[in-house]
C-alpha positions in Angstrom: 137.1 120.9 94.1 138.5 117.3 94.2 138.7 115.1 97.4 140.0 111.9 97.7 139.2 108.9 99.6 140.4 105.2 99.7 136.7 104.2 99.6 133.5 105.7 99.1 130.3 103.6 99.9 127.2 104.8 98.2 124.3 104.5 100.6 124.1 105.4 104.7 121.4 102.8 105.6 122.1 100.1 108.0 124.2 98.2 105.5 126.2 101.1 104.1 126.6 102.7 107.6 128.1 99.2 108.6 130.5 98.8 105.6 131.8 102.3 106.3 132.4 101.3 110.0 134.0 98.1 109.0 136.6 99.7 106.6 137.3 102.6 108.7 138.2 100.4 111.6 140.7 98.8 109.2 142.4 101.9 108.6 140.7 103.1 105.2 140.0 106.6 104.4 136.2 106.1 103.8 133.2 108.3 102.8 129.7 107.2 103.2 127.6 109.5 100.9 123.9 109.6 100.7 120.8 111.4 99.0 118.9 111.8 102.2 119.6 114.3 105.0 120.7 111.7 107.6 121.6 108.2 107.9 119.2 105.4 108.1 116.4 107.7 106.6 115.8 105.7 103.3 114.2 102.0 103.4 116.2 101.3 106.5 113.9 103.5 108.5 110.7 101.2 107.7 112.6 97.9 108.8 110.8 95.8 111.1 114.2 95.3 112.6 113.6 91.6 113.6 116.8 89.7 114.4 116.3 86.0 113.9 118.6 83.2 112.9 116.1 80.5 111.2 117.2 80.7 107.7 117.0 78.0 105.1 120.7 78.0 104.5 123.8 77.5 106.8 125.8 80.5 105.5 122.5 82.7 106.0 122.1 81.6 109.8 125.6 81.7 110.5 125.7 85.4 109.3 122.5 86.3 111.4 123.8 84.2 114.5 127.2 86.4 114.4 124.9 89.6 114.0 123.0 88.5 116.9 126.0 88.5 119.1 126.6 92.2 118.0 123.2 93.1 118.8 123.1 91.6 122.3 126.4 93.5 123.0 125.5 96.7 121.1 127.1 99.1 123.0 130.4 97.0 122.9 130.1 96.8 119.3 129.7 100.4 118.7 132.6 101.0 121.2 131.0 104.4 122.6 127.8 106.3 123.7 126.1 108.1 120.7 125.3 111.4 122.2 122.0 111.2 120.3 121.1 107.9 122.0 121.8 104.2 121.8 119.4 101.7 119.9 118.1 98.9 122.1 118.0 95.1 121.3 114.9 93.6 122.7 115.2 89.8 123.2 111.8 88.5 123.0 112.5 85.2 121.3 111.0 84.0 118.0 108.6 81.4 117.6 108.2 79.9 114.1 105.4 77.5 113.6 106.2 74.1 111.9 104.2 73.7 108.6 104.7 71.1 105.6 105.6 74.2 103.7 108.5 75.2 105.6 109.5 71.5 105.9 108.8 71.5 109.7 111.6 73.6 110.3 114.0 70.2 110.2 116.6 72.1 107.9 116.6 75.0 110.5 116.9 72.6 113.3 119.8 71.0 111.7 121.5 74.0 110.9 121.1 75.5 114.7 122.5 72.3 115.7 125.5 72.7 113.7 126.0 76.3 114.8 125.3 75.8 118.2 122.2 78.1 118.0 119.7 77.4 121.1 116.2 76.3 120.4 113.3 74.6 122.1 110.7 72.4 120.2 107.2 73.0 121.4 104.4 70.5 120.9 100.8 72.1 120.3 99.9 71.5 123.9 102.8 73.5 125.1 101.8 76.2 122.4 98.2 76.0 123.9 99.4 76.5 127.6 101.8 79.5 126.8 99.4 81.2 124.2 96.0 79.9 125.4 94.2 82.8 123.1 95.4 80.9 119.9 93.4 78.9 117.7 95.6 75.9 116.9 93.7 74.3 114.0 95.3 74.3 110.4 94.1 77.0 108.1 96.9 76.6 105.3 98.1 77.1 102.8 97.1 80.6 102.8 94.3 82.0 100.7 92.8 85.2 100.0 89.9 86.2 102.1 87.5 86.0 99.3 88.3 82.5 98.6 85.7 80.0 99.4 88.1 78.1 101.6 89.0 81.3 103.8 88.4 80.8 107.3 87.8 76.9 106.9 90.0 74.2 108.8 92.3 72.1 106.9 93.5 69.9 109.5 92.9 69.3 112.9 95.9 71.2 114.5 99.3 72.7 113.6 102.2 70.5 114.1 104.2 72.5 116.7 106.5 75.0 116.6 110.3 76.1 117.2 111.3 78.8 119.8 114.5 80.5 119.1 115.0 82.2 122.3 118.1 84.4 121.4 115.8 86.3 118.9 114.3 89.7 119.2 114.3 93.1 117.5 115.8 96.5 117.4 113.5 99.2 118.5 114.9 101.8 116.6 116.6 101.0 113.2 117.5 104.6 112.3 119.0 105.2 115.8 121.0 101.8 115.3 122.2 103.0 111.9 123.4 106.7 113.4 125.2 104.5 116.1 127.3 102.8 113.4 127.9 106.2 111.7 129.2 107.4 115.1 131.5 104.3 115.2 132.8 105.0 111.8 133.4 108.5 112.4 135.3 107.6 115.7 137.3 105.5 113.4 138.4 108.4 110.8 134.9 107.7 108.5 133.1 110.7 106.8 129.6 111.0 106.0 127.8 113.5 103.6 124.3 113.9 103.0 122.0 115.4 100.6 124.3 114.2 97.7 122.8 112.3 94.7 125.8 110.5 92.9 125.1 111.3 89.0 128.3 109.5 87.7 130.9 107.0 88.0 134.3 107.7 86.7 136.6 105.2 85.3 140.4 105.1 84.1 141.9 102.0 82.2 139.2 99.5 83.1 138.9 100.4 86.9 137.1 102.9 89.1 138.6 106.4 89.6 135.9 108.5 91.3 132.5 109.6 91.1 130.5 113.0 90.5 128.2 114.1 93.1 125.2 116.4 92.1 126.3 116.9 88.5 129.3 118.7 89.2 131.5 117.7 91.8 134.3 115.1 91.4 135.6 113.0 94.1 138.4 110.7 93.6 138.6 107.2 94.9 139.9 103.8 93.6 136.9 101.8 95.3 133.3 102.2 95.3 130.9 99.9 97.2 127.4 100.1 96.0 124.9 99.8 99.2 122.3 102.0 97.7 119.3 99.9 98.7 116.4 100.4 96.4 118.5 102.8 94.4 121.3 100.2 93.7 120.3 99.4 90.2 120.7 102.9 89.1 124.0 103.2 90.7 125.2 100.0 89.0 123.9 101.3 85.8 126.2 104.4 86.1 129.1 102.1 86.6 128.3 100.2 83.5 127.9 96.9 85.4 123.9 96.5 85.2 122.9 93.3 84.0 126.1 91.8 83.9 125.5 89.5 86.9 123.8 86.0 86.6 122.0 87.2 89.7 119.7 90.0 89.4 117.8 92.1 91.8 114.5 94.0 91.8 112.7 96.8 93.7 109.4 95.6 95.3 106.8 97.4 97.6 105.9 96.2 100.9 103.9 97.0 103.6 103.0 96.4 107.2 100.4 97.7 109.7 100.5 98.4 113.7 97.5 96.9 115.6 96.2 96.6 119.3 97.6 93.6 120.8 94.9 91.0 121.6 94.2 90.9 125.2 96.6 88.8 127.3 95.4 85.9 129.0 97.5 86.7 132.0 100.7 88.6 133.2 102.9 85.7 132.1 101.8 85.5 128.6 105.0 86.0 126.6 105.4 88.6 123.8 107.2 86.6 121.1 108.0 87.6 117.6 105.9 85.0 115.4 106.6 83.8 111.8 103.0 81.5 111.1 103.7 80.0 108.1 100.4 78.1 108.0 98.5 81.5 107.7 101.4 83.4 106.1 101.8 86.1 108.7 104.2 87.3 111.1 104.1 89.5 114.0 106.4 91.6 116.1 105.6 93.4 119.6 105.7 97.1 119.2 105.5 100.1 121.9 102.1 101.0 123.6 100.6 97.3 123.7 100.8 97.2 120.0 102.1 94.6 117.4 103.1 95.1 113.9 101.6 92.8 111.2 102.9 91.8 108.0 102.8 89.1 105.3 105.6 86.5 104.9 105.0 86.6 101.2 102.6 84.2 99.7 102.1 83.1 96.2 98.1 84.2 96.3 99.3 87.7 97.0 101.9 88.1 94.6 104.4 91.1 94.6 104.4 94.7 93.3 107.4 95.9 91.7 108.0 99.6 91.8 110.0 102.6 91.1 111.9 104.1 93.9 111.7 107.5 92.8 107.7 107.3 92.3 105.7 104.9 94.1 102.5 104.9 96.0 103.4 105.3 100.0 99.5 104.7 100.8 98.5 101.4 102.4 96.7 99.3 99.9 93.7 97.0 100.3 96.2 94.1 100.1 97.5 94.9 103.8 94.5 93.7 105.2 94.9 90.2 104.0 97.8 89.0 106.5 95.5 90.7 109.1 92.5 88.6 108.3 94.9 85.4 108.3 96.3 86.4 111.5 92.6 86.6 112.9 92.2 83.2 112.1 95.1 82.2 114.6 94.2 85.1 117.1 90.4 85.3 117.3 90.2 88.2 119.6 92.4 90.4 117.2 90.8 93.7 116.7 90.9 94.6 113.0 90.1 98.5 112.5 88.3 99.9 109.6 91.2 102.2 108.7 94.7 100.5 109.9 97.6 102.6 109.9 101.2 101.1 108.9 104.3 101.7 106.6 104.6 101.3 103.0 108.2 101.2 101.7 110.5 99.1 99.3 112.7 96.3 99.5 115.6 95.6 97.1 115.7 91.8 96.5 117.6 89.3 94.4 116.3 86.4 92.4 116.4 84.1 95.3 116.2 86.5 98.1 119.9 85.9 99.2 122.0 89.0 98.9 125.0 89.8 96.6 128.3 90.7 98.5 130.9 90.5 95.9 133.1 92.5 93.5 131.8 93.5 89.9 133.0 93.3 86.5 134.3 96.7 87.0 137.8 96.7 89.1 137.4 98.6 92.2 133.4 98.6 91.9 131.9 96.4 94.8 128.3 95.2 95.5 126.2 95.1 98.7 122.9 94.7 96.8 119.7 92.4 97.2 119.7 93.1 101.1 116.5 94.3 101.9 113.9 92.5 103.8 116.3 89.9 105.8 119.6 91.5 106.2 119.0 94.0 109.1 120.1 91.5 111.6 123.2 90.7 109.7 124.3 94.3 109.3 127.0 94.8 111.8 128.8 91.3 110.4 128.2 92.4 106.8 130.3 95.5 107.6 133.1 93.3 108.7 132.5 90.9 105.8 132.5 93.4 103.0 135.7 95.1 104.7 137.4 91.6 104.4 136.4 91.2 100.6 137.3 94.6 99.6 140.9 94.4 101.3 141.6 90.8 100.0 140.2 91.9 96.5 142.6 95.1 96.4 145.3 93.2 97.6 145.2 91.0 94.5 143.2 88.0 95.7 141.3 86.6 92.7 137.9 86.0 94.2 136.5 84.5 91.2 138.9 81.6 91.5 139.9 81.7 94.8 136.9 82.9 96.9 137.8 85.0 99.8 137.2 83.3 103.2 135.4 85.2 106.1 135.8 84.1 109.7 132.9 85.0 111.9 134.8 85.4 115.2 132.1 85.5 117.6 130.8 82.3 116.5 134.1 80.6 115.6 133.1 79.7 112.0 134.4 80.4 108.6 132.4 81.0 105.4 133.0 81.2 101.8 131.8 84.3 100.1 131.1 82.6 97.1 127.9 81.9 98.7 127.0 85.5 98.0 128.5 85.5 94.5 126.8 87.7 91.8 127.4 84.9 89.6 126.0 82.3 91.6 123.1 79.8 90.4 119.9 80.4 91.9 120.0 78.8 95.5 117.1 76.2 95.2 117.2 75.7 99.1 116.0 79.4 99.6 112.4 79.9 100.8 112.3 82.5 97.8 110.5 84.9 100.4 111.6 87.3 102.9 112.3 84.6 105.2 115.3 83.9 102.8 
């Protein structure tokens, strides 16, 4: 049986579901299709779901700032209560330490000034006053725990920090994705699960449909690849793999849940922290616990993975960011057998996503989004809808790049920034921080 849609979005994670919502709200007949049994069940379900704005680029920060406004008004963005429940945005604030490695956050401060993002610069004394349990001496740059210099001070103190008070996290990334599914369905969108895309069909140089589970044909003139770690396989089916200047790869990541160090008092804040001096981040979680992971250091490297065959057991490497964090938080308890999450990220050469058309007419890319795009997803859904509608109406995005207006912050950005054929962005952090 052949079914027809105006657009099929491959993937029902946070990005794919947001795109389905964005297009459905623009009046398109959409179908989100996913190999899992529910929305948000893939790599989205393992997201730390941090919402922050301190990116290394203006466009990245602008998109995150737009997304922040959506998270702050989540029910309004979704438009109606999800019967399953509503995800919550917990505005803890994000504290990022200044280091030589991150340019003392001068770029992020400048971008924040330009975009009107509120922040506070903190002296070392203020850090000590607010977080008296912290050791404020320098330890960086990060080294492995077996290194002779591990635990040795490399300077008298860190160089201050920047607090971004509007930052925070989503308490349930999977539920947030289901909220977007409900919003898309309210606008006329459709979702289908337990369906594996096995072929992309073309006719005279453009998309004409796809095949599901080897036998069922679905007609559609537009397909959007938002398949996360499986996006490279989908691009291969469309014949556009390795035709972009920017490539993507799948890497393994892991983080752990630890008991929170004892508070010095009832007023001690529960910030999300990014500590470039030791290369670790933390995020508060339920039950007086924290999530701990690595910012991505040169000494740790990265492990590429097969999305259909990878080890979901925590590795010994997961202890490294914990050991480094214990330098900053001396009362941190380190369990003999930590518990945590192992999953995959789909990342680009410069850790900036690709939001673009492809060499195949009607086939669009929302790839390389893992690790740092959860927070932008509500805005990305609208961005991709604008891109698809403009290109399908005849705009030549290669010669006349689509402009996207971020209505909540009053800023317009050129989508050439996210081009598949851009040069590697030398201003990127080349890490999960983007």
